[in-house]
C-alpha positions as CSV (number, residue, x, y, z in Angstrom):
1,X,4.7,-14.9,10.8
2,X,3.9,-12.5,8.3
3,X,1.8,-13.4,5.3
4,X,2.0,-15.4,2.8
5,X,3.8,-18.3,5.0
6,X,3.0,-21.6,6.1
7,X,2.8,-20.3,9.6
8,X,0.4,-17.6,9.0
9,X,-1.9,-20.2,7.2
10,X,-2.0,-22.2,10.4
11,X,-2.5,-19.2,12.7
12,X,-5.2,-17.9,10.2
13,X,-7.1,-21.2,10.5
14,X,-7.3,-21.7,14.0
15,X,-8.4,-17.7,14.3
16,X,-11.1,-18.0,11.6
17,X,-12.6,-21.3,13.3
18,X,-12.5,-19.5,16.9
19,X,-14.0,-16.5,15.3
20,X,-17.2,-18.2,14.2
21,X,-17.4,-20.2,17.3
22,X,-17.0,-17.3,19.8
23,X,-19.2,-15.0,17.6
24,X,-22.6,-15.7,19.7
25,X,-20.6,-14.3,22.8
26,X,-20.0,-11.0,21.1
27,X,-17.8,-9.3,23.9
28,X,-15.7,-12.7,24.4
29,X,-15.1,-12.5,20.4
30,X,-13.7,-9.1,20.8
31,X,-11.4,-10.2,23.6
32,X,-10.2,-13.2,21.5
33,X,-9.8,-11.0,18.3
34,X,-8.1,-8.3,20.4
35,X,-5.5,-11.1,21.7
36,X,-5.0,-12.8,18.4
37,X,-4.1,-9.3,16.5
38,X,-1.7,-8.6,19.6
39,X,-0.2,-12.1,19.0
40,X,0.1,-11.5,15.6
41,X,2.1,-8.2,16.0
42,X,4.1,-9.4,18.7
43,X,5.3,-12.3,17.0
44,X,7.5,-10.1,15.1
45,X,8.6,-8.4,18.2
46,X,7.0,-8.4,21.3
47,X,8.5,-5.1,22.7
48,X,6.5,-3.1,20.2
49,X,3.0,-4.4,21.8
50,X,3.9,-1.5,24.3
51,X,3.8,0.7,21.5
52,X,0.4,-0.6,20.1
53,X,-1.0,-0.2,23.9
54,X,0.3,3.6,24.1
55,X,-1.1,4.6,20.7
56,X,-4.3,3.1,21.8
57,X,-4.7,4.7,24.9
58,X,-3.5,8.3,23.9
59,X,-6.1,8.2,21.2
60,X,-8.8,6.6,23.1
61,X,-8.3,9.1,26.0
62,X,-8.0,12.5,24.1
63,X,-11.0,11.0,21.6
64,X,-13.2,11.1,24.7
65,X,-12.1,14.5,25.9
66,X,-12.7,15.9,22.4
67,X,-16.3,14.6,22.4
68,X,-16.7,16.1,25.9
69,X,-15.5,19.6,25.3
70,X,-18.2,22.2,24.5
71,X,-15.8,25.0,23.5
72,X,-14.4,25.2,20.2
73,X,-10.9,26.3,21.8
74,X,-10.6,23.5,23.8
75,X,-11.5,20.8,21.3
76,X,-9.1,22.4,19.0
77,X,-6.2,22.1,21.8
78,X,-7.0,18.4,22.5
79,X,-7.2,17.3,18.7
80,X,-3.6,19.2,18.4
81,X,-2.6,17.2,21.3
82,X,-3.6,13.9,19.7
83,X,-2.2,14.9,16.2
84,X,1.1,16.0,18.1
85,X,1.2,13.0,20.0
86,X,0.7,10.3,17.1
87,X,3.3,12.4,14.8
88,X,5.6,12.5,17.5
89,X,5.7,8.5,17.9
90,X,6.0,8.3,14.0
91,X,8.7,10.7,14.0
92,X,10.8,9.3,16.6
93,X,10.7,5.8,15.4
94,X,10.7,6.4,11.5
95,X,12.5,9.9,11.1
96,X,14.8,10.4,14.1
97,X,17.9,9.0,12.3
98,X,17.2,10.7,9.3
99,X,17.0,14.1,10.7
100,X,19.9,13.6,13.0
101,X,21.7,12.6,9.8
102,X,20.7,15.3,7.8
103,X,21.5,17.9,10.3
104,X,25.0,16.4,11.0
105,X,25.7,16.9,7.4
106,X,24.4,20.4,7.5
107,X,26.2,21.4,10.6
108,X,29.3,19.7,9.2
109,X,29.3,22.2,6.0
110,X,29.8,25.0,8.7
111,X,32.5,23.1,10.7
112,X,30.1,22.6,13.6
113,X,29.0,19.4,15.6
114,X,25.9,17.6,15.4
115,X,23.6,19.0,18.1
116,X,22.0,15.5,18.6
117,X,23.3,11.7,19.0
118,X,22.8,9.0,16.3
119,X,20.7,6.3,18.1
120,X,19.9,2.9,16.5
121,X,15.9,3.1,16.6
122,X,14.2,0.0,15.4
123,X,11.3,0.3,13.2
124,X,8.0,-1.1,14.3
125,X,6.2,-3.1,11.8
126,X,3.6,-1.1,9.9
127,X,4.3,2.1,12.0
128,X,3.1,4.5,9.2
129,X,-0.2,2.6,8.5
130,X,-0.7,2.3,12.3
131,X,-0.3,5.9,13.1
132,X,-2.6,7.2,10.3
133,X,-5.2,4.8,11.1
134,X,-4.8,6.1,14.7
135,X,-5.1,9.6,13.5
136,X,-8.6,9.3,12.0
137,X,-10.0,8.4,15.2
138,X,-9.7,11.8,17.2
139,X,-10.0,13.7,13.7
140,X,-13.2,12.3,13.1
141,X,-14.5,12.8,16.7
142,X,-13.4,16.4,16.4
143,X,-15.0,17.0,12.9
144,X,-18.4,15.6,14.4
145,X,-18.6,12.4,11.9
146,X,-17.8,9.9,14.9
147,X,-18.6,9.3,18.4
148,X,-16.3,8.0,20.8
149,X,-16.2,4.1,21.0
150,X,-15.6,1.7,23.9
151,X,-11.8,1.4,24.5
152,X,-12.4,-2.6,23.6
153,X,-13.7,-1.6,20.2
154,X,-11.0,1.0,19.4
155,X,-8.2,-1.4,20.4
156,X,-9.5,-4.2,18.4
157,X,-10.1,-1.7,15.5
158,X,-6.2,-0.5,15.8
159,X,-4.9,-4.1,16.4
160,X,-7.0,-5.8,13.9
161,X,-4.3,-8.4,12.2
162,X,-5.2,-8.2,8.5
163,X,-4.4,-4.6,8.0
164,X,-2.2,-3.7,10.8
165,X,1.3,-4.5,9.1
166,X,0.7,-2.7,5.6
167,X,-2.8,-1.4,5.1
168,X,-4.9,-0.5,3.5
169,X,-5.6,2.4,5.8
170,X,-9.0,1.5,7.0
171,X,-10.7,4.3,8.9
172,X,-12.1,4.5,12.3
173,X,-15.4,5.6,10.8
174,X,-15.3,2.5,8.5
175,X,-14.4,-0.2,10.7
176,X,-16.0,0.9,14.3
177,X,-19.3,0.9,13.1
178,X,-19.1,-2.7,11.8
179,X,-18.3,-3.7,15.5
180,X,-21.8,-2.4,16.8
181,X,-23.2,-6.0,16.1
182,X,-22.1,-9.8,15.5
183,X,-21.9,-10.7,11.9
184,X,-24.2,-13.5,10.7
185,X,-22.1,-16.0,8.8
186,X,-24.7,-16.6,6.4
187,X,-24.0,-13.1,5.1
188,X,-20.5,-13.8,4.6
189,X,-19.3,-12.8,1.2
190,X,-17.1,-15.9,0.9
191,X,-16.6,-16.2,-2.8
192,X,-15.3,-12.9,-3.3
193,X,-13.3,-13.2,-0.2
194,X,-11.5,-16.2,-1.2
195,X,-11.0,-14.8,-4.8
196,X,-9.4,-11.8,-3.6
197,X,-7.3,-13.9,-1.1
198,X,-6.1,-16.5,-3.9
199,X,-5.7,-13.9,-6.6
200,X,-3.5,-11.6,-4.2
201,X,-1.3,-14.6,-3.1
202,X,-0.9,-15.3,-6.9
203,X,-0.1,-12.0,-7.5
204,X,2.8,-12.0,-4.8
205,X,4.0,-15.6,-5.6
206,X,3.8,-15.9,-9.4
207,X,4.6,-12.5,-10.4
208,X,6.1,-10.2,-7.8
209,X,8.9,-12.7,-6.3
210,X,9.7,-13.9,-9.7
211,X,10.4,-10.3,-11.1
212,X,12.0,-9.3,-7.6
213,X,14.9,-11.4,-8.1
214,X,16.5,-9.6,-11.2
215,X,15.2,-6.2,-9.9
216,X,17.0,-6.4,-6.7
217,X,20.1,-8.1,-8.1
218,X,20.4,-5.1,-10.8
219,X,19.8,-2.2,-8.5
220,X,22.4,-3.4,-6.4
221,X,25.1,-3.2,-9.0
222,X,27.3,0.0,-9.5
223,X,25.6,2.0,-12.4
224,X,28.7,1.9,-14.5
225,X,28.3,-1.8,-15.1
226,X,24.9,-1.6,-16.6
227,X,23.6,-1.5,-20.4
228,X,20.6,0.4,-21.1
229,X,18.8,-3.1,-22.0
230,X,19.8,-4.4,-18.3
231,X,18.8,-1.1,-16.8
232,X,15.4,-1.2,-18.5
233,X,14.8,-4.8,-17.6
234,X,15.5,-3.9,-13.9
235,X,12.9,-1.1,-14.1
236,X,10.2,-3.2,-15.9
237,X,10.4,-5.7,-13.2
238,X,10.5,-3.3,-10.3
239,X,7.6,-1.5,-11.8
240,X,5.6,-4.9,-11.9
241,X,7.1,-6.0,-8.7
242,X,5.8,-3.0,-6.6
243,X,2.3,-3.2,-8.2
244,X,2.0,-6.9,-7.7
245,X,3.5,-7.0,-4.3
246,X,1.4,-4.2,-2.8
247,X,-1.7,-4.8,-4.4
248,X,-1.5,-8.5,-3.8
249,X,-1.0,-8.0,0.0
250,X,-4.2,-5.4,-0.1
251,X,-6.3,-7.9,-2.0
252,X,-5.3,-10.6,0.7
253,X,-5.9,-8.3,3.8
254,X,-9.5,-7.1,2.2
255,X,-10.2,-10.6,1.6
256,X,-9.2,-11.9,5.0
257,X,-11.1,-9.1,6.4
258,X,-14.2,-10.2,4.5
259,X,-13.7,-13.8,5.7
260,X,-14.3,-12.1,9.3
261,X,-17.3,-10.2,7.8
262,X,-16.0,-6.9,7.7
263,X,-16.1,-4.7,4.5
264,X,-13.2,-2.8,3.4
265,X,-12.7,-0.6,0.5
266,X,-10.1,-2.2,-2.1
267,X,-6.8,-0.4,-2.4
268,X,-6.1,-0.5,-6.4
269,X,-7.9,-0.1,-9.4
270,X,-5.5,-0.9,-12.2
271,X,-3.4,2.1,-11.8
272,X,-1.0,1.0,-14.8
273,X,-3.8,2.1,-17.2
274,X,-4.3,5.6,-15.9
275,X,-4.5,8.4,-18.4
276,X,-2.7,10.9,-16.5
277,X,-0.6,11.3,-13.0
278,X,-4.0,12.8,-11.5
279,X,-5.6,9.5,-13.0
280,X,-2.9,7.4,-11.3
281,X,-3.4,8.6,-7.8
282,X,-7.0,8.0,-8.4
283,X,-6.2,4.4,-8.9
284,X,-3.0,3.8,-6.8
285,X,-2.9,3.2,-3.0
286,X,-6.3,4.7,-2.8
287,X,-6.5,4.3,1.0
288,X,-3.6,6.9,1.4
289,X,-4.3,9.2,-1.4
290,X,-8.0,9.7,0.0
291,X,-6.8,9.9,3.4
292,X,-4.1,12.9,2.5
293,X,-7.1,14.3,0.4
294,X,-9.5,14.4,3.4
295,X,-7.4,15.1,6.2
296,X,-4.8,17.4,4.8
297,X,-5.3,18.6,1.6
298,X,-9.0,19.7,1.9
299,X,-8.6,21.4,5.3
300,X,-5.9,23.3,3.7
301,X,-8.1,24.7,1.4
302,X,-8.0,22.0,-1.4
303,X,-8.9,23.6,-4.9
304,X,-11.1,26.6,-3.4
305,X,-8.1,28.6,-2.9
306,X,-6.1,30.9,-5.5
307,X,-4.6,28.8,-8.1
308,X,-1.1,29.5,-6.6
309,X,-2.4,28.3,-3.5
310,X,-3.9,25.2,-4.8
311,X,-0.5,24.2,-6.7
312,X,1.4,24.9,-3.1
313,X,-1.2,22.6,-1.5
314,X,-0.4,19.6,-3.8
315,X,3.4,20.1,-3.7
316,X,2.9,20.4,0.3
317,X,0.6,17.1,0.4
318,X,3.0,14.8,-1.7
319,X,6.1,16.1,-0.1
320,X,4.5,14.9,3.0
321,X,3.4,11.7,0.9
322,X,7.1,11.0,0.2
323,X,8.2,11.4,3.5
324,X,5.4,9.1,4.6
325,X,7.0,6.5,2.8
326,X,10.6,6.5,4.2
327,X,13.2,8.5,6.0
328,X,15.2,9.2,2.8
329,X,15.6,12.2,0.6
330,X,14.8,10.0,-2.3
331,X,11.4,9.5,-1.0
332,X,11.1,13.1,-0.4
333,X,12.1,13.6,-4.0
334,X,9.9,11.2,-5.6
335,X,6.7,12.7,-3.7
336,X,7.7,16.3,-4.9
337,X,8.3,14.8,-8.4
338,X,4.8,13.3,-8.4
339,X,3.3,16.8,-7.0
340,X,5.1,19.0,-9.6
341,X,3.5,16.8,-12.5
342,X,0.0,17.0,-10.5
343,X,0.5,20.8,-10.7
344,X,1.9,20.8,-14.2
345,X,-1.2,18.9,-15.2
346,X,-3.6,21.4,-13.9
347,X,-1.9,24.1,-16.3
348,X,-2.4,24.5,-20.1
349,X,-0.1,21.2,-20.2
350,X,-3.0,19.5,-18.6
351,X,-5.5,20.6,-21.6
352,X,-3.0,19.8,-24.3
353,X,-2.8,16.2,-22.6
354,X,-6.4,15.7,-22.6
355,X,-6.6,16.1,-26.5
356,X,-3.8,13.7,-27.2
357,X,-5.1,10.1,-28.4
358,X,-5.6,7.8,-25.7
359,X,-2.4,5.4,-26.3
360,X,-0.2,8.8,-26.1
361,X,-1.8,9.8,-22.7
362,X,-1.0,6.3,-21.5
363,X,2.3,6.2,-22.6
364,X,3.1,9.4,-20.9
365,X,1.9,8.5,-17.6
366,X,3.8,5.1,-17.6
367,X,7.0,7.1,-18.6
368,X,6.4,9.2,-15.8
369,X,5.6,6.8,-13.3
370,X,8.5,4.3,-14.1
371,X,10.9,7.4,-13.7
372,X,9.4,8.2,-10.6
373,X,10.0,4.3,-9.6
374,X,13.7,4.7,-10.1
375,X,13.7,7.6,-7.3
376,X,11.7,5.4,-5.1
377,X,13.9,2.2,-5.6
378,X,17.3,3.8,-5.6
379,X,19.4,3.9,-2.3
380,X,20.4,7.7,-3.0
381,X,19.7,10.4,-5.3
382,X,23.2,10.2,-6.9
383,X,22.5,6.6,-7.8
384,X,18.9,7.4,-9.3
385,X,20.6,10.2,-11.6
386,X,23.2,7.7,-12.6
387,X,20.7,4.9,-13.4
388,X,18.5,7.1,-15.4
389,X,21.6,8.0,-17.4
390,X,21.8,4.2,-18.0
391,X,18.1,4.0,-19.6
392,X,18.9,6.6,-22.0
393,X,22.3,5.4,-22.8
394,X,23.9,8.6,-21.6
395,X,26.2,7.4,-18.8
396,X,27.0,3.8,-20.0
397,X,30.5,3.0,-18.4
398,X,33.3,2.4,-20.8
399,X,33.0,-1.6,-20.3
400,X,29.8,-2.7,-19.0
401,X,30.0,-5.8,-17.3
402,X,26.5,-6.9,-17.1
403,X,24.5,-8.6,-20.0
404,X,20.9,-9.1,-20.2
405,X,21.2,-12.8,-20.9
406,X,22.6,-13.0,-17.3
407,X,19.0,-12.2,-15.7
408,X,16.7,-13.2,-18.5
409,X,15.0,-16.7,-18.4
410,X,11.8,-18.1,-19.9
411,X,10.3,-18.0,-16.5
412,X,10.9,-14.5,-16.0
413,X,9.5,-13.8,-19.5
414,X,6.2,-15.6,-18.8
415,X,5.8,-13.9,-15.3
416,X,6.6,-10.4,-17.1
417,X,3.9,-11.1,-19.8
418,X,1.6,-12.3,-17.2
419,X,2.3,-9.3,-15.1
420,X,1.4,-6.9,-18.1
421,X,-1.8,-8.6,-18.7
422,X,-3.1,-8.7,-15.3
423,X,-1.7,-5.2,-14.5
424,X,-5.0,-4.4,-16.8
425,X,-8.4,-5.4,-16.1
426,X,-8.0,-8.6,-18.1
427,X,-10.2,-10.9,-16.0
428,X,-13.0,-8.5,-16.4
429,X,-12.5,-8.3,-20.0
430,X,-12.4,-12.0,-20.2
431,X,-15.8,-12.0,-18.3
432,X,-17.7,-9.6,-20.2
433,X,-16.5,-11.2,-23.3
434,X,-17.6,-14.7,-22.3
435,X,-21.1,-13.3,-21.3
436,X,-21.6,-11.5,-24.8
437,X,-20.6,-14.8,-26.3
438,X,-23.2,-16.7,-24.0
439,X,-25.8,-14.5,-24.8
440,X,-25.4,-15.3,-28.6
441,X,-25.7,-19.3,-27.9
442,X,-28.9,-20.7,-28.5
443,X,-30.9,-21.0,-25.3
444,X,-30.9,-24.8,-25.1
445,X,-27.0,-24.6,-24.9
446,X,-26.6,-22.0,-22.2
447,X,-26.7,-23.8,-19.2
448,X,-24.0,-26.2,-20.8
449,X,-21.7,-23.2,-21.8
450,X,-22.5,-21.5,-18.7
451,X,-21.2,-24.6,-16.7
452,X,-18.1,-24.9,-18.9
453,X,-17.4,-21.1,-18.3
454,X,-17.5,-21.7,-14.4
455,X,-15.5,-24.7,-14.7
456,X,-12.8,-23.0,-16.5
457,X,-13.0,-20.4,-14.1
458,X,-12.5,-22.6,-11.1
459,X,-9.9,-24.3,-12.8
460,X,-7.9,-21.3,-13.3
461,X,-8.3,-20.3,-9.8
462,X,-7.4,-23.8,-8.4
463,X,-4.4,-23.9,-10.9
464,X,-3.1,-20.6,-9.5
465,X,-3.6,-21.5,-5.9
466,X,-1.7,-24.7,-6.5
467,X,1.1,-23.0,-8.0
468,X,1.3,-20.2,-5.5
469,X,1.4,-22.8,-2.6
470,X,4.0,-25.0,-4.3
471,X,6.3,-21.8,-4.7
472,X,5.4,-20.8,-1.0
473,X,6.2,-24.4,0.4
474,X,9.5,-24.1,-1.6
475,X,10.7,-21.2,0.2
476,X,10.4,-18.8,-2.4
477,X,8.8,-16.1,0.0
478,X,10.3,-12.8,0.4
479,X,8.5,-10.1,2.4
480,X,6.2,-7.5,0.9
481,X,7.8,-4.0,0.2
482,X,5.5,-1.8,1.8
483,X,6.0,-3.8,5.5
484,X,8.9,-1.6,5.9
485,X,6.6,1.5,5.9
């Protein structure tokens, strides 16, 4: 029932109507919202409702105990227990197989037997997002920026279905105060909510799903079969896919939250127009990058340390950022890769970069990010290196079998063009240009031109919605990339 699907649309319609009918009975509304969220999570696999209950109870109990302790030592012990418990659950479900396999390979080098058996542990939906959201509760209580909430409120926060699968990572301090009193339907920002939902759906259905087809096919081929043009097509498609896929989900999640009266920060700010890797991480997956900044980088000393320590802090943070994304060495290397560029930009290279013309800074950033996506997408480091060789033409096979015509189509070309345009704030530029033109129109004609502009905007939104709905009904759905994290 993960969205966007027809089944989810029916589920959401029922929940949305019941939401406003039950709002006058606020406690009953909370129980209903909790039940609906548990149903949503359990629809994927009902066994993992127990995990959700366990995460809720552990953090609720330890959070309350942290608030009651008067001594700094006692509070520190309890918050350490909370962090250990949360990360222990994340480690078991997400990293047990990775660590056991890595240890077995290391022991094999020395002719020794692996110390632990390899077990098949099924990865729960959105486990990384769930644990990071849960951690904000005891950590913020420990810091004194949040008071313990009733267990029902905290349970609703953790299970809230629009964000449980793939974020954004809404913090307890952002969500729980919004449960203090019922929301007034008259204050619902419905126009913005519908725009985010429809635009997010269009991102997923009209761009991400289309470019995913050649990207997945080409990345599944042996590297020796690829020509540079085919490799570049796959990389361009994946670069667009991962942005429109994840930002589309985030837009829909924020929009769905607004439909229930909740305000969440938006998770992306056109990262592909960034002028540096530092700027990229201010715009990409904002809820994750700020989480690491506030709960790890700053507590380690941040930029207040000696230069060498600041650089080490950055490398550690992005090592863990890579590990958060997946139990694979390719993700770890991807995180370290970004961390090293962030360190590099704090040296003289950063001053030299700032002196470059804006287009060159943009090319540098896009190139670094796209090379990083090869590491992110590849199944192994060996394949990633071979693929990078394909991009440069240095490791093309003697008889590469794949030709770009096999994957190219007019539909793909239009979707790539659409993706390139809307990876930039094109909509804002169009609106600003229209406003500038509107101000130059004679005053008597302004109501007419304004009506035409609103009508055109409505037409574009409805057209995008209709095309998205048609493709959705036609079975062109494929899961969001970040659901597996």
